[in-house]
Wavefront OBJ file of the C-alpha trace (Angstrom):
o trace
v -40.273 52.924 -60.134
v -37.251 50.712 -59.711
v -33.740 49.931 -60.732
v -34.152 46.922 -62.100
v -31.521 44.339 -63.842
v -31.339 40.631 -64.729
v -27.977 38.485 -64.493
v -27.401 35.954 -65.657
v -24.362 32.993 -65.048
v -23.072 30.932 -68.360
v -20.552 28.367 -68.030
v -18.713 25.782 -70.482
v -20.396 24.728 -73.174
v -22.794 27.743 -73.472
v -25.027 26.340 -70.451
v -26.623 29.105 -68.815
v -28.396 29.498 -65.241
v -31.796 30.503 -64.720
v -32.223 33.994 -64.565
v -31.851 36.783 -61.668
v -34.004 39.475 -61.402
v -33.272 42.245 -58.917
v -36.055 45.231 -58.748
v -34.130 47.821 -56.496
v -30.057 47.213 -56.829
v -29.684 48.137 -60.407
v -25.984 48.009 -61.565
v -24.960 47.668 -58.124
v -25.631 44.015 -58.674
v -22.352 43.851 -61.374
v -20.525 45.069 -58.466
v -22.148 42.334 -55.839
v -21.464 39.887 -58.618
v -17.660 40.456 -58.832
v -17.825 40.591 -55.081
v -19.320 37.068 -54.912
v -17.045 35.929 -57.475
v -14.008 36.939 -55.122
v -16.066 34.691 -52.689
v -16.350 31.569 -54.367
v -13.116 31.482 -55.598
v -11.550 31.934 -52.806
v -14.012 29.038 -50.951
v -14.015 26.734 -54.085
v -11.571 27.520 -56.444
v -11.987 27.170 -60.308
v -10.566 23.761 -61.759
v -9.623 24.035 -65.141
v -9.008 20.385 -65.601
v -11.774 17.360 -65.971
v -10.222 15.339 -62.762
v -12.055 15.375 -59.889
v -13.601 18.492 -60.374
v -17.462 19.211 -58.472
v -19.970 20.949 -60.337
v -19.041 24.048 -58.273
v -15.499 23.590 -58.915
v -16.461 23.643 -63.023
v -18.406 26.434 -62.146
v -21.766 25.034 -63.694
v -24.205 27.838 -64.158
v -26.890 25.424 -62.493
v -24.596 24.957 -59.234
v -23.310 28.110 -58.704
v -26.330 30.419 -59.081
v -27.901 28.594 -56.113
v -24.573 29.587 -54.116
v -24.856 33.666 -55.378
v -28.190 33.315 -54.053
v -27.431 31.961 -50.943
v -24.562 34.276 -50.940
v -26.228 37.200 -51.554
v -29.455 36.457 -49.402
v -27.231 36.111 -46.157
v -25.242 39.466 -47.237
v -28.411 41.649 -48.386
v -31.302 40.041 -46.569
v -33.689 43.151 -47.334
v -33.069 42.838 -51.287
v -35.647 42.404 -54.108
v -34.470 39.289 -55.766
v -36.795 37.185 -57.981
v -36.151 34.331 -60.597
v -37.149 33.874 -64.050
v -36.320 31.067 -66.782
v -35.170 33.657 -69.204
v -34.678 37.308 -69.603
v -38.066 38.038 -70.632
v -39.970 36.166 -67.535
v -39.283 39.370 -65.350
v -38.846 43.575 -65.817
v -35.131 44.428 -66.135
v -36.550 47.946 -67.864
v -34.137 50.168 -66.558
v -30.681 48.567 -67.022
v -31.402 45.461 -69.191
v -29.977 41.808 -68.780
v -26.434 40.793 -68.308
v -24.462 37.389 -68.527
v -21.341 37.038 -66.675
v -19.175 33.822 -68.679
v -17.159 31.778 -66.246
v -15.028 30.458 -68.869
v -14.058 33.626 -70.488
v -14.276 35.684 -67.154
v -16.322 38.351 -69.276
v -19.506 40.095 -69.533
v -21.747 40.127 -72.369
v -21.767 43.768 -72.412
v -19.558 46.213 -72.903
v -21.443 48.699 -70.628
v -20.461 46.843 -67.648
v -19.562 49.624 -64.930
l 1 2 3 4 5 6 7 8 9 10 11 12 13 14 15 16 17 18 19 20 21 22 23 24 25 26 27 28 29 30 31 32 33 34 35 36 37 38 39 40 41 42 43 44 45 46 47 48 49 50 51 52 53 54 55 56 57 58 59 60 61 62 63 64 65 66 67 68 69 70 71 72 73 74 75 76 77 78 79 80 81 82 83 84 85 86 87 88 89 90 91 92 93 94 95 96 97 98 99 100 101 102 103 104 105 106 107 108 109 110 111 112 113
């Protein structure tokens, strides 16, 4: 029983973050990721040029995933989130695996709610 899903972030050069698994949130996680994207874009604008960009401004996956985890844990403290190195390291059997690409602004799947 659950509403399992996994989320991952991708940046330039196909680099990907660790995988975030959520046992109970299901596709609501997509909505929460979108909410966080608006928040990080407001706090730390994405910069496309190379001059003076920080890892979060470049949306490097290994950095922004930490920002998401901190944001998500503060906003939803009673979550059922856990981490894995790959999409096979946890259970996403109810909803599958989703990857958000910061370069294109798109998800890897067409069934994104």
